[in-house]
PDB file of N, CA, C and O in Angstrom, chain B, residues numbered from 101:
ATOM      1  N   UNK B 101       0.816  -1.193   0.000  1.00  0.00           N
ATOM      2  CA  UNK B 101       0.000   0.000   0.000  1.00  0.00           C
ATOM      3  C   UNK B 101       0.861   1.258   0.000  1.00  0.00           C
ATOM      4  O   UNK B 101       0.531   2.238  -0.669  1.00  0.00           O
ATOM      5  N   UNK B 102       1.963   1.236   0.747  1.00  0.00           N
ATOM      6  CA  UNK B 102       2.832   2.407   0.802  1.00  0.00           C
ATOM      7  C   UNK B 102       3.409   2.726  -0.566  1.00  0.00           C
ATOM      8  O   UNK B 102       3.568   3.894  -0.922  1.00  0.00           O
ATOM      9  N   UNK B 103       3.720   1.701  -1.325  1.00  0.00           N
ATOM     10  CA  UNK B 103       4.283   1.925  -2.655  1.00  0.00           C
ATOM     11  C   UNK B 103       3.322   2.739  -3.521  1.00  0.00           C
ATOM     12  O   UNK B 103       3.755   3.624  -4.260  1.00  0.00           O
ATOM     13  N   UNK B 104       2.030   2.448  -3.438  1.00  0.00           N
ATOM     14  CA  UNK B 104       1.052   3.191  -4.231  1.00  0.00           C
ATOM     15  C   UNK B 104       0.959   4.641  -3.772  1.00  0.00           C
ATOM     16  O   UNK B 104       0.817   5.545  -4.595  1.00  0.00           O
ATOM     17  N   UNK B 105       1.039   4.872  -2.452  1.00  0.00           N
ATOM     18  CA  UNK B 105       1.005   6.236  -1.937  1.00  0.00           C
ATOM     19  C   UNK B 105       2.234   7.014  -2.391  1.00  0.00           C
ATOM     20  O   UNK B 105       2.136   8.191  -2.739  1.00  0.00           O
ATOM     21  N   UNK B 106       3.395   6.353  -2.388  1.00  0.00           N
ATOM     22  CA  UNK B 106       4.615   7.010  -2.845  1.00  0.00           C
ATOM     23  C   UNK B 106       4.503   7.371  -4.321  1.00  0.00           C
ATOM     24  O   UNK B 106       4.906   8.460  -4.731  1.00  0.00           O
ATOM     25  N   UNK B 107       3.962   6.469  -5.107  1.00  0.00           N
ATOM     26  CA  UNK B 107       3.798   6.731  -6.541  1.00  0.00           C
ATOM     27  C   UNK B 107       2.851   7.890  -6.771  1.00  0.00           C
ATOM     28  O   UNK B 107       3.110   8.751  -7.612  1.00  0.00           O
ATOM     29  N   UNK B 108       1.751   7.918  -6.025  1.00  0.00           N
ATOM     30  CA  UNK B 108       0.790   9.006  -6.168  1.00  0.00           C
ATOM     31  C   UNK B 108       1.426  10.338  -5.781  1.00  0.00           C
ATOM     32  O   UNK B 108       1.217  11.344  -6.459  1.00  0.00           O
ATOM     33  N   UNK B 109       2.196  10.352  -4.703  1.00  0.00           N
ATOM     34  CA  UNK B 109       2.861  11.587  -4.275  1.00  0.00           C
ATOM     35  C   UNK B 109       3.851  12.061  -5.326  1.00  0.00           C
ATOM     36  O   UNK B 109       3.925  13.253  -5.625  1.00  0.00           O
ATOM     37  N   UNK B 110       4.611  11.127  -5.887  1.00  0.00           N
ATOM     38  CA  UNK B 110       5.578  11.482  -6.923  1.00  0.00           C
ATOM     39  C   UNK B 110       4.862  12.091  -8.125  1.00  0.00           C
ATOM     40  O   UNK B 110       5.290  13.119  -8.650  1.00  0.00           O
ATOM     41  N   UNK B 111       3.779  11.460  -8.560  1.00  0.00           N
ATOM     42  CA  UNK B 111       3.040  11.967  -9.729  1.00  0.00           C
ATOM     43  C   UNK B 111       2.447  13.341  -9.430  1.00  0.00           C
ATOM     44  O   UNK B 111       2.457  14.220 -10.291  1.00  0.00           O
ATOM     45  N   UNK B 112       1.927  13.534  -8.210  1.00  0.00           N
ATOM     46  CA  UNK B 112       1.344  14.824  -7.853  1.00  0.00           C
ATOM     47  C   UNK B 112       2.392  15.936  -7.902  1.00  0.00           C
ATOM     48  O   UNK B 112       2.129  17.014  -8.435  1.00  0.00           O
ATOM     49  N   UNK B 113       3.569  15.681  -7.354  1.00  0.00           N
ATOM     50  CA  UNK B 113       4.637  16.686  -7.364  1.00  0.00           C
ATOM     51  C   UNK B 113       5.141  16.918  -8.790  1.00  0.00           C
ATOM     52  O   UNK B 113       5.394  18.058  -9.181  1.00  0.00           O
ATOM     53  N   UNK B 114       5.285  15.860  -9.552  1.00  0.00           N
ATOM     54  CA  UNK B 114       5.747  15.987 -10.939  1.00  0.00           C
ATOM     55  C   UNK B 114       4.754  16.814 -11.764  1.00  0.00           C
ATOM     56  O   UNK B 114       5.156  17.683 -12.537  1.00  0.00           O
ATOM     57  N   UNK B 115       3.466  16.539 -11.595  1.00  0.00           N
ATOM     58  CA  UNK B 115       2.445  17.291 -12.345  1.00  0.00           C
ATOM     59  C   UNK B 115       2.431  18.760 -11.917  1.00  0.00           C
ATOM     60  O   UNK B 115       2.234  19.645 -12.751  1.00  0.00           O
ATOM     61  N   UNK B 116       2.634  19.023 -10.640  1.00  0.00           N
ATOM     62  CA  UNK B 116       2.708  20.410 -10.181  1.00  0.00           C
ATOM     63  C   UNK B 116       3.895  21.108 -10.826  1.00  0.00           C
ATOM     64  O   UNK B 116       3.800  22.277 -11.201  1.00  0.00           O
ATOM     65  N   UNK B 117       5.006  20.405 -10.957  1.00  0.00           N
ATOM     66  CA  UNK B 117       6.186  20.968 -11.611  1.00  0.00           C
ATOM     67  C   UNK B 117       5.897  21.272 -13.080  1.00  0.00           C
ATOM     68  O   UNK B 117       6.248  22.341 -13.578  1.00  0.00           O
ATOM     69  N   UNK B 118       5.255  20.327 -13.773  1.00  0.00           N
ATOM     70  CA  UNK B 118       4.938  20.519 -15.193  1.00  0.00           C
ATOM     71  C   UNK B 118       3.966  21.681 -15.374  1.00  0.00           C
ATOM     72  O   UNK B 118       4.169  22.531 -16.241  1.00  0.00           O
ATOM     73  N   UNK B 119       2.915  21.721 -14.564  1.00  0.00           N
ATOM     74  CA  UNK B 119       1.937  22.810 -14.665  1.00  0.00           C
ATOM     75  C   UNK B 119       2.595  24.145 -14.360  1.00  0.00           C
ATOM     76  O   UNK B 119       2.309  25.147 -15.017  1.00  0.00           O
ATOM     77  N   UNK B 120       3.478  24.164 -13.364  1.00  0.00           N
ATOM     78  CA  UNK B 120       4.198  25.398 -13.034  1.00  0.00           C
ATOM     79  C   UNK B 120       5.085  25.871 -14.167  1.00  0.00           C
ATOM     80  O   UNK B 120       5.169  27.069 -14.434  1.00  0.00           O
ATOM     81  N   UNK B 121       5.754  24.930 -14.841  1.00  0.00           N
ATOM     82  CA  UNK B 121       6.603  25.305 -15.972  1.00  0.00           C
ATOM     83  C   UNK B 121       5.772  25.863 -17.118  1.00  0.00           C
ATOM     84  O   UNK B 121       6.151  26.857 -17.737  1.00  0.00           O
ATOM     85  N   UNK B 122       4.650  25.231 -17.402  1.00  0.00           N
ATOM     86  CA  UNK B 122       3.784  25.691 -18.496  1.00  0.00           C
ATOM     87  C   UNK B 122       3.210  27.066 -18.173  1.00  0.00           C
ATOM     88  O   UNK B 122       3.123  27.926 -19.049  1.00  0.00           O
ATOM     89  N   UNK B 123       2.816  27.274 -16.912  1.00  0.00           N
ATOM     90  CA  UNK B 123       2.212  28.546 -16.507  1.00  0.00           C
ATOM     91  C   UNK B 123       3.246  29.612 -16.160  1.00  0.00           C
ATOM     92  O   UNK B 123       2.899  30.771 -15.930  1.00  0.00           O
ATOM     93  N   UNK B 124       4.517  29.215 -16.122  1.00  0.00           N
ATOM     94  CA  UNK B 124       5.572  30.169 -15.791  1.00  0.00           C
ATOM     95  C   UNK B 124       5.656  30.477 -14.301  1.00  0.00           C
ATOM     96  O   UNK B 124       6.107  31.555 -13.912  1.00  0.00           O
ATOM     97  N   UNK B 125       5.220  29.529 -13.460  1.00  0.00           N
ATOM     98  CA  UNK B 125       5.249  29.706 -12.012  1.00  0.00           C
ATOM     99  C   UNK B 125       6.431  28.906 -11.464  1.00  0.00           C
ATOM    100  O   UNK B 125       6.548  27.715 -11.754  1.00  0.00           O
ATOM    101  N   UNK B 126       7.312  29.536 -10.676  1.00  0.00           N
ATOM    102  CA  UNK B 126       8.460  28.805 -10.118  1.00  0.00           C
ATOM    103  C   UNK B 126       8.015  27.628  -9.254  1.00  0.00           C
ATOM    104  O   UNK B 126       6.963  27.679  -8.615  1.00  0.00           O
ATOM    105  N   UNK B 127       8.813  26.582  -9.240  1.00  0.00           N
ATOM    106  CA  UNK B 127       8.482  25.365  -8.494  1.00  0.00           C
ATOM    107  C   UNK B 127       8.351  25.647  -7.001  1.00  0.00           C
ATOM    108  O   UNK B 127       7.570  24.991  -6.312  1.00  0.00           O
ATOM    109  N   UNK B 128       9.111  26.617  -6.499  1.00  0.00           N
ATOM    110  CA  UNK B 128       9.014  26.960  -5.078  1.00  0.00           C
ATOM    111  C   UNK B 128       7.631  27.483  -4.736  1.00  0.00           C
ATOM    112  O   UNK B 128       7.068  27.131  -3.699  1.00  0.00           O
ATOM    113  N   UNK B 129       7.086  28.317  -5.600  1.00  0.00           N
ATOM    114  CA  UNK B 129       5.743  28.863  -5.385  1.00  0.00           C
ATOM    115  C   UNK B 129       4.700  27.754  -5.507  1.00  0.00           C
ATOM    116  O   UNK B 129       3.747  27.704  -4.729  1.00  0.00           O
ATOM    117  N   UNK B 130       4.880  26.876  -6.471  1.00  0.00           N
ATOM    118  CA  UNK B 130       3.941  25.756  -6.625  1.00  0.00           C
ATOM    119  C   UNK B 130       3.933  24.893  -5.364  1.00  0.00           C
ATOM    120  O   UNK B 130       2.872  24.467  -4.908  1.00  0.00           O
ATOM    121  N   UNK B 131       5.100  24.638  -4.810  1.00  0.00           N
ATOM    122  CA  UNK B 131       5.186  23.816  -3.612  1.00  0.00           C
ATOM    123  C   UNK B 131       4.583  24.482  -2.398  1.00  0.00           C
ATOM    124  O   UNK B 131       3.917  23.833  -1.592  1.00  0.00           O
ATOM    125  N   UNK B 132       4.816  25.785  -2.264  1.00  0.00           N
ATOM    126  CA  UNK B 132       4.314  26.501  -1.092  1.00  0.00           C
ATOM    127  C   UNK B 132       2.821  26.758  -1.152  1.00  0.00           C
ATOM    128  O   UNK B 132       2.193  26.962  -0.112  1.00  0.00           O
ATOM    129  N   UNK B 133       2.238  26.753  -2.336  1.00  0.00           N
ATOM    130  CA  UNK B 133       0.817  27.076  -2.441  1.00  0.00           C
ATOM    131  C   UNK B 133      -0.016  25.864  -2.817  1.00  0.00           C
ATOM    132  O   UNK B 133      -0.787  25.366  -1.997  1.00  0.00           O
ATOM    133  N   UNK B 134       0.125  25.389  -4.025  1.00  0.00           N
ATOM    134  CA  UNK B 134      -0.758  24.344  -4.526  1.00  0.00           C
ATOM    135  C   UNK B 134      -0.558  23.003  -3.824  1.00  0.00           C
ATOM    136  O   UNK B 134      -1.533  22.354  -3.444  1.00  0.00           O
ATOM    137  N   UNK B 135       0.685  22.584  -3.648  1.00  0.00           N
ATOM    138  CA  UNK B 135       0.915  21.303  -2.980  1.00  0.00           C
ATOM    139  C   UNK B 135       0.569  21.388  -1.494  1.00  0.00           C
ATOM    140  O   UNK B 135       0.052  20.429  -0.921  1.00  0.00           O
ATOM    141  N   UNK B 136       0.849  22.524  -0.875  1.00  0.00           N
ATOM    142  CA  UNK B 136       0.491  22.687   0.534  1.00  0.00           C
ATOM    143  C   UNK B 136      -1.021  22.692   0.709  1.00  0.00           C
ATOM    144  O   UNK B 136      -1.535  22.101   1.658  1.00  0.00           O
ATOM    145  N   UNK B 137      -1.732  23.346  -0.184  1.00  0.00           N
ATOM    146  CA  UNK B 137      -3.191  23.350  -0.116  1.00  0.00           C
ATOM    147  C   UNK B 137      -3.747  21.949  -0.337  1.00  0.00           C
ATOM    148  O   UNK B 137      -4.752  21.573   0.266  1.00  0.00           O
ATOM    149  N   UNK B 138      -3.104  21.192  -1.187  1.00  0.00           N
ATOM    150  CA  UNK B 138      -3.558  19.833  -1.461  1.00  0.00           C
ATOM    151  C   UNK B 138      -3.502  18.922  -0.249  1.00  0.00           C
ATOM    152  O   UNK B 138      -4.269  17.963  -0.160  1.00  0.00           O
ATOM    153  N   UNK B 139      -2.603  19.206   0.686  1.00  0.00           N
ATOM    154  CA  UNK B 139      -2.546  18.390   1.897  1.00  0.00           C
ATOM    155  C   UNK B 139      -3.552  18.868   2.936  1.00  0.00           C
ATOM    156  O   UNK B 139      -3.898  18.107   3.841  1.00  0.00           O
ATOM    157  N   UNK B 140      -4.029  20.101   2.835  1.00  0.00           N
ATOM    158  CA  UNK B 140      -4.964  20.643   3.819  1.00  0.00           C
ATOM    159  C   UNK B 140      -6.419  20.426   3.441  1.00  0.00           C
ATOM    160  O   UNK B 140      -7.280  20.393   4.320  1.00  0.00           O
ATOM    161  N   UNK B 141      -6.713  20.281   2.173  1.00  0.00           N
ATOM    162  CA  UNK B 141      -8.100  20.146   1.726  1.00  0.00           C
ATOM    163  C   UNK B 141      -8.790  18.924   2.335  1.00  0.00           C
ATOM    164  O   UNK B 141      -9.930  19.054   2.780  1.00  0.00           O
ATOM    165  N   UNK B 142      -8.163  17.740   2.380  1.00  0.00           N
ATOM    166  CA  UNK B 142      -8.849  16.604   3.022  1.00  0.00           C
ATOM    167  C   UNK B 142      -9.199  16.867   4.483  1.00  0.00           C
ATOM    168  O   UNK B 142     -10.264  16.457   4.944  1.00  0.00           O
ATOM    169  N   UNK B 143      -8.317  17.545   5.217  1.00  0.00           N
ATOM    170  CA  UNK B 143      -8.615  17.883   6.609  1.00  0.00           C
ATOM    171  C   UNK B 143      -9.797  18.842   6.686  1.00  0.00           C
ATOM    172  O   UNK B 143     -10.655  18.706   7.559  1.00  0.00           O
ATOM    173  N   UNK B 144      -9.842  19.798   5.787  1.00  0.00           N
ATOM    174  CA  UNK B 144     -10.943  20.757   5.758  1.00  0.00           C
ATOM    175  C   UNK B 144     -12.268  20.053   5.477  1.00  0.00           C
ATOM    176  O   UNK B 144     -13.264  20.301   6.156  1.00  0.00           O
ATOM    177  N   UNK B 145     -12.275  19.190   4.491  1.00  0.00           N
ATOM    178  CA  UNK B 145     -13.502  18.471   4.131  1.00  0.00           C
ATOM    179  C   UNK B 145     -13.978  17.619   5.304  1.00  0.00           C
ATOM    180  O   UNK B 145     -15.169  17.593   5.611  1.00  0.00           O
ATOM    181  N   UNK B 146     -13.057  16.928   5.951  1.00  0.00           N
ATOM    182  CA  UNK B 146     -13.415  16.101   7.105  1.00  0.00           C
ATOM    183  C   UNK B 146     -14.010  16.949   8.220  1.00  0.00           C
ATOM    184  O   UNK B 146     -15.011  16.563   8.823  1.00  0.00           O
ATOM    185  N   UNK B 147     -13.408  18.098   8.498  1.00  0.00           N
ATOM    186  CA  UNK B 147     -13.918  18.980   9.552  1.00  0.00           C
ATOM    187  C   UNK B 147     -15.312  19.504   9.219  1.00  0.00           C
ATOM    188  O   UNK B 147     -16.163  19.599  10.103  1.00  0.00           O
ATOM    189  N   UNK B 148     -15.551  19.841   7.964  1.00  0.00           N
ATOM    190  CA  UNK B 148     -16.865  20.342   7.553  1.00  0.00           C
ATOM    191  C   UNK B 148     -17.921  19.251   7.708  1.00  0.00           C
ATOM    192  O   UNK B 148     -19.018  19.518   8.197  1.00  0.00           O
ATOM    193  N   UNK B 149     -17.603  18.039   7.301  1.00  0.00           N
ATOM    194  CA  UNK B 149     -18.556  16.927   7.414  1.00  0.00           C
ATOM    195  C   UNK B 149     -18.904  16.677   8.877  1.00  0.00           C
ATOM    196  O   UNK B 149     -20.073  16.499   9.219  1.00  0.00           O
ATOM    197  N   UNK B 150     -17.892  16.663   9.737  1.00  0.00           N
ATOM    198  CA  UNK B 150     -18.128  16.421  11.163  1.00  0.00           C
ATOM    199  C   UNK B 150     -18.928  17.569  11.769  1.00  0.00           C
ATOM    200  O   UNK B 150     -19.821  17.335  12.584  1.00  0.00           O
ATOM    201  N   UNK B 151     -18.620  18.807  11.383  1.00  0.00           N
ATOM    202  CA  UNK B 151     -19.350  19.959  11.915  1.00  0.00           C
ATOM    203  C   UNK B 151     -20.813  19.926  11.483  1.00  0.00           C
ATOM    204  O   UNK B 151     -21.688  20.289  12.268  1.00  0.00           O
ATOM    205  N   UNK B 152     -21.095  19.502  10.264  1.00  0.00           N
ATOM    206  CA  UNK B 152     -22.482  19.405   9.789  1.00  0.00           C
ATOM    207  C   UNK B 152     -23.272  18.350  10.558  1.00  0.00           C
ATOM    208  O   UNK B 152     -24.497  18.427  10.648  1.00  0.00           O
ATOM    209  N   UNK B 153     -22.574  17.375  11.105  1.00  0.00           N
ATOM    210  CA  UNK B 153     -23.233  16.351  11.920  1.00  0.00           C
ATOM    211  C   UNK B 153     -23.484  16.840  13.341  1.00  0.00           C
ATOM    212  O   UNK B 153     -24.015  16.104  14.172  1.00  0.00           O
ATOM    213  N   UNK B 154     -23.097  18.090  13.620  1.00  0.00           N
ATOM    214  CA  UNK B 154     -23.324  18.656  14.941  1.00  0.00           C
ATOM    215  C   UNK B 154     -22.202  18.415  15.928  1.00  0.00           C
ATOM    216  O   UNK B 154     -22.375  18.632  17.127  1.00  0.00           O
ATOM    217  N   UNK B 155     -21.066  17.975  15.446  1.00  0.00           N
ATOM    218  CA  UNK B 155     -19.923  17.689  16.314  1.00  0.00           C
ATOM    219  C   UNK B 155     -18.832  18.739  16.107  1.00  0.00           C
ATOM    220  O   UNK B 155     -17.709  18.421  15.716  1.00  0.00           O
ATOM    221  N   UNK B 156     -19.184  19.988  16.376  1.00  0.00           N
ATOM    222  CA  UNK B 156     -18.265  21.103  16.170  1.00  0.00           C
ATOM    223  C   UNK B 156     -16.991  20.989  16.974  1.00  0.00           C
ATOM    224  O   UNK B 156     -15.915  21.352  16.497  1.00  0.00           O
ATOM    225  N   UNK B 157     -17.106  20.478  18.211  1.00  0.00           N
ATOM    226  CA  UNK B 157     -15.911  20.310  19.050  1.00  0.00           C
ATOM    227  C   UNK B 157     -14.915  19.371  18.393  1.00  0.00           C
ATOM    228  O   UNK B 157     -13.708  19.610  18.414  1.00  0.00           O
ATOM    229  N   UNK B 158     -15.437  18.299  17.811  1.00  0.00           N
ATOM    230  CA  UNK B 158     -14.561  17.331  17.159  1.00  0.00           C
ATOM    231  C   UNK B 158     -13.903  17.945  15.920  1.00  0.00           C
ATOM    232  O   UNK B 158     -12.738  17.670  15.635  1.00  0.00           O
ATOM    233  N   UNK B 159     -14.648  18.776  15.185  1.00  0.00           N
ATOM    234  CA  UNK B 159     -14.093  19.409  13.988  1.00  0.00           C
ATOM    235  C   UNK B 159     -12.945  20.340  14.351  1.00  0.00           C
ATOM    236  O   UNK B 159     -11.909  20.347  13.687  1.00  0.00           O
ATOM    237  N   UNK B 160     -13.134  21.127  15.411  1.00  0.00           N
ATOM    238  CA  UNK B 160     -12.087  22.063  15.833  1.00  0.00           C
ATOM    239  C   UNK B 160     -10.880  21.305  16.361  1.00  0.00           C
ATOM    240  O   UNK B 160      -9.745  21.626  16.009  1.00  0.00           O
ATOM    241  N   UNK B 161     -11.112  20.304  17.201  1.00  0.00           N
ATOM    242  CA  UNK B 161      -9.978  19.561  17.767  1.00  0.00           C
ATOM    243  C   UNK B 161      -9.222  18.795  16.688  1.00  0.00           C
ATOM    244  O   UNK B 161      -8.005  18.637  16.780  1.00  0.00           O
ATOM    245  N   UNK B 162      -9.927  18.320  15.671  1.00  0.00           N
ATOM    246  CA  UNK B 162      -9.263  17.629  14.561  1.00  0.00           C
ATOM    247  C   UNK B 162      -8.350  18.589  13.810  1.00  0.00           C
ATOM    248  O   UNK B 162      -7.218  18.242  13.471  1.00  0.00           O
ATOM    249  N   UNK B 163      -8.844  19.794  13.552  1.00  0.00           N
ATOM    250  CA  UNK B 163      -8.032  20.783  12.831  1.00  0.00           C
ATOM    251  C   UNK B 163      -6.791  21.167  13.618  1.00  0.00           C
ATOM    252  O   UNK B 163      -5.692  21.238  13.069  1.00  0.00           O
ATOM    253  N   UNK B 164      -6.974  21.413  14.902  1.00  0.00           N
ATOM    254  CA  UNK B 164      -5.832  21.796  15.746  1.00  0.00           C
ATOM    255  C   UNK B 164      -4.857  20.627  15.880  1.00  0.00           C
ATOM    256  O   UNK B 164      -3.642  20.816  15.826  1.00  0.00           O
ATOM    257  N   UNK B 165      -5.392  19.426  16.054  1.00  0.00           N
ATOM    258  CA  UNK B 165      -4.530  18.252  16.192  1.00  0.00           C
ATOM    259  C   UNK B 165      -3.701  17.990  14.951  1.00  0.00           C
ATOM    260  O   UNK B 165      -2.513  17.683  15.051  1.00  0.00           O
ATOM    261  N   UNK B 166      -4.315  18.106  13.776  1.00  0.00           N
ATOM    262  CA  UNK B 166      -3.572  17.881  12.539  1.00  0.00           C
ATOM    263  C   UNK B 166      -2.509  18.957  12.341  1.00  0.00           C
ATOM    264  O   UNK B 166      -1.408  18.667  11.871  1.00  0.00           O
ATOM    265  N   UNK B 167      -2.837  20.195  12.697  1.00  0.00           N
ATOM    266  CA  UNK B 167      -1.845  21.268  12.592  1.00  0.00           C
ATOM    267  C   UNK B 167      -0.643  20.960  13.482  1.00  0.00           C
ATOM    268  O   UNK B 167       0.502  21.101  13.051  1.00  0.00           O
ATOM    269  N   UNK B 168      -0.899  20.541  14.717  1.00  0.00           N
ATOM    270  CA  UNK B 168       0.201  20.209  15.635  1.00  0.00           C
ATOM    271  C   UNK B 168       1.024  19.042  15.102  1.00  0.00           C
ATOM    272  O   UNK B 168       2.252  19.045  15.195  1.00  0.00           O
ATOM    273  N   UNK B 169       0.338  18.039  14.539  1.00  0.00           N
ATOM    274  CA  UNK B 169       1.048  16.891  13.982  1.00  0.00           C
ATOM    275  C   UNK B 169       1.945  17.325  12.820  1.00  0.00           C
ATOM    276  O   UNK B 169       3.117  16.953  12.763  1.00  0.00           O
ATOM    277  N   UNK B 170       1.389  18.113  11.895  1.00  0.00           N
ATOM    278  CA  UNK B 170       2.168  18.554  10.740  1.00  0.00           C
ATOM    279  C   UNK B 170       3.376  19.375  11.170  1.00  0.00           C
ATOM    280  O   UNK B 170       4.472  19.211  10.633  1.00  0.00           O
ATOM    281  N   UNK B 171       3.170  20.261  12.144  1.00  0.00           N
ATOM    282  CA  UNK B 171       4.284  21.098  12.609  1.00  0.00           C
ATOM    283  C   UNK B 171       5.366  20.259  13.269  1.00  0.00           C
ATOM    284  O   UNK B 171       6.550  20.450  12.994  1.00  0.00           O
ATOM    285  N   UNK B 172       4.974  19.332  14.137  1.00  0.00           N
ATOM    286  CA  UNK B 172       5.991  18.516  14.818  1.00  0.00           C
ATOM    287  C   UNK B 172       6.705  17.597  13.829  1.00  0.00           C
ATOM    288  O   UNK B 172       7.910  17.374  13.947  1.00  0.00           O
ATOM    289  N   UNK B 173       5.974  17.068  12.866  1.00  0.00           N
ATOM    290  CA  UNK B 173       6.581  16.214  11.846  1.00  0.00           C
ATOM    291  C   UNK B 173       7.568  17.015  10.997  1.00  0.00           C
ATOM    292  O   UNK B 173       8.667  16.547  10.701  1.00  0.00           O
ATOM    293  N   UNK B 174       7.166  18.226  10.609  1.00  0.00           N
ATOM    294  CA  UNK B 174       8.040  19.079   9.796  1.00  0.00           C
ATOM    295  C   UNK B 174       9.291  19.477  10.560  1.00  0.00           C
ATOM    296  O   UNK B 174      10.395  19.448  10.016  1.00  0.00           O
ATOM    297  N   UNK B 175       9.117  19.846  11.808  1.00  0.00           N
ATOM    298  CA  UNK B 175      10.272  20.254  12.616  1.00  0.00           C
ATOM    299  C   UNK B 175      11.236  19.088  12.814  1.00  0.00           C
ATOM    300  O   UNK B 175      12.452  19.270  12.762  1.00  0.00           O
ATOM    301  N   UNK B 176      10.699  17.898  13.041  1.00  0.00           N
ATOM    302  CA  UNK B 176      11.550  16.719  13.223  1.00  0.00           C
ATOM    303  C   UNK B 176      12.367  16.443  11.971  1.00  0.00           C
ATOM    304  O   UNK B 176      13.566  16.174  12.052  1.00  0.00           O
ATOM    305  N   UNK B 177      11.726  16.508  10.826  1.00  0.00           N
ATOM    306  CA  UNK B 177      12.449  16.277   9.573  1.00  0.00           C
ATOM    307  C   UNK B 177      13.470  17.371   9.299  1.00  0.00           C
ATOM    308  O   UNK B 177      14.563  17.089   8.809  1.00  0.00           O
ATOM    309  N   UNK B 178      13.127  18.613   9.610  1.00  0.00           N
ATOM    310  CA  UNK B 178      14.063  19.715   9.392  1.00  0.00           C
ATOM    311  C   UNK B 178      15.298  19.542  10.283  1.00  0.00           C
ATOM    312  O   UNK B 178      16.425  19.739   9.829  1.00  0.00           O
ATOM    313  N   UNK B 179      15.088  19.179  11.530  1.00  0.00           N
ATOM    314  CA  UNK B 179      16.212  18.955  12.444  1.00  0.00           C
ATOM    315  C   UNK B 179      17.068  17.792  11.957  1.00  0.00           C
ATOM    316  O   UNK B 179      18.295  17.849  12.028  1.00  0.00           O
ATOM    317  N   UNK B 180      16.422  16.739  11.465  1.00  0.00           N
ATOM    318  CA  UNK B 180      17.154  15.578  10.947  1.00  0.00           C
ATOM    319  C   UNK B 180      18.012  15.980   9.743  1.00  0.00           C
ATOM    320  O   UNK B 180      19.170  15.576   9.644  1.00  0.00           O
ATOM    321  N   UNK B 181      17.450  16.764   8.841  1.00  0.00           N
ATOM    322  CA  UNK B 181      18.190  17.198   7.648  1.00  0.00           C
ATOM    323  C   UNK B 181      19.368  18.072   8.044  1.00  0.00           C
ATOM    324  O   UNK B 181      20.466  17.912   7.511  1.00  0.00           O
ATOM    325  N   UNK B 182      19.152  18.989   8.969  1.00  0.00           N
ATOM    326  CA  UNK B 182      20.229  19.883   9.413  1.00  0.00           C
ATOM    327  C   UNK B 182      21.338  19.089  10.084  1.00  0.00           C
ATOM    328  O   UNK B 182      22.518  19.326   9.827  1.00  0.00           O
ATOM    329  N   UNK B 183      20.958  18.141  10.949  1.00  0.00           N
ATOM    330  CA  UNK B 183      21.989  17.360  11.631  1.00  0.00           C
ATOM    331  C   UNK B 183      22.741  16.458  10.660  1.00  0.00           C
ATOM    332  O   UNK B 183      23.946  16.259  10.815  1.00  0.00           O
ATOM    333  N   UNK B 184      22.051  15.906   9.659  1.00  0.00           N
ATOM    334  CA  UNK B 184      22.738  15.091   8.641  1.00  0.00           C
ATOM    335  C   UNK B 184      23.683  15.952   7.820  1.00  0.00           C
ATOM    336  O   UNK B 184      24.772  15.503   7.460  1.00  0.00           O
ATOM    337  N   UNK B 185      23.287  17.171   7.520  1.00  0.00           N
ATOM    338  CA  UNK B 185      24.141  18.079   6.740  1.00  0.00           C
ATOM    339  C   UNK B 185      25.374  18.470   7.523  1.00  0.00           C
ATOM    340  O   UNK B 185      26.468  18.551   6.964  1.00  0.00           O
ATOM    341  N   UNK B 186      25.208  18.713   8.816  1.00  0.00           N
ATOM    342  CA  UNK B 186      26.336  19.117   9.663  1.00  0.00           C
ATOM    343  C   UNK B 186      27.308  17.958   9.908  1.00  0.00           C
ATOM    344  O   UNK B 186      28.489  18.186  10.168  1.00  0.00           O
ATOM    345  N   UNK B 187      26.821  16.731   9.826  1.00  0.00           N
ATOM    346  CA  UNK B 187      27.691  15.567  10.075  1.00  0.00           C
ATOM    347  C   UNK B 187      28.545  15.210   8.865  1.00  0.00           C
ATOM    348  O   UNK B 187      29.499  14.443   8.994  1.00  0.00           O
ATOM    349  N   UNK B 188      28.224  15.743   7.704  1.00  0.00           N
ATOM    350  CA  UNK B 188      28.989  15.404   6.486  1.00  0.00           C
ATOM    351  C   UNK B 188      30.258  16.168   6.387  1.00  0.00           C
ATOM    352  O   UNK B 188      31.008  15.996   5.426  1.00  0.00           O
TER     353      UNK B 188
END
C-alpha cells in the first residue's frame, strides 16, 4: 500500500512541476501554495462533514490536532536534515 502512496505523491509533485513550468510559475511557489493546499483540503472536508453532523468540538480539535502533527513532523524532519548536513 505504501508503494502506491509514494507513486501518487511522486506523480502529484511531478504534475505540479509541469503545470508550473507551463504557466511560468516557479516550483518553489507551486510547492508553497498548490501542494500545501492539497494536503490541507482533506482535513478541511473532514472537519466540515463532522461539523455538519453537529460535532463542532470534534471538527475544531481535529483541525488543531492535525496542525500540531504537521508542525511537529516538519520540525523533526528539518532537524534531521540539518543534523545530517552538519555531520557530512
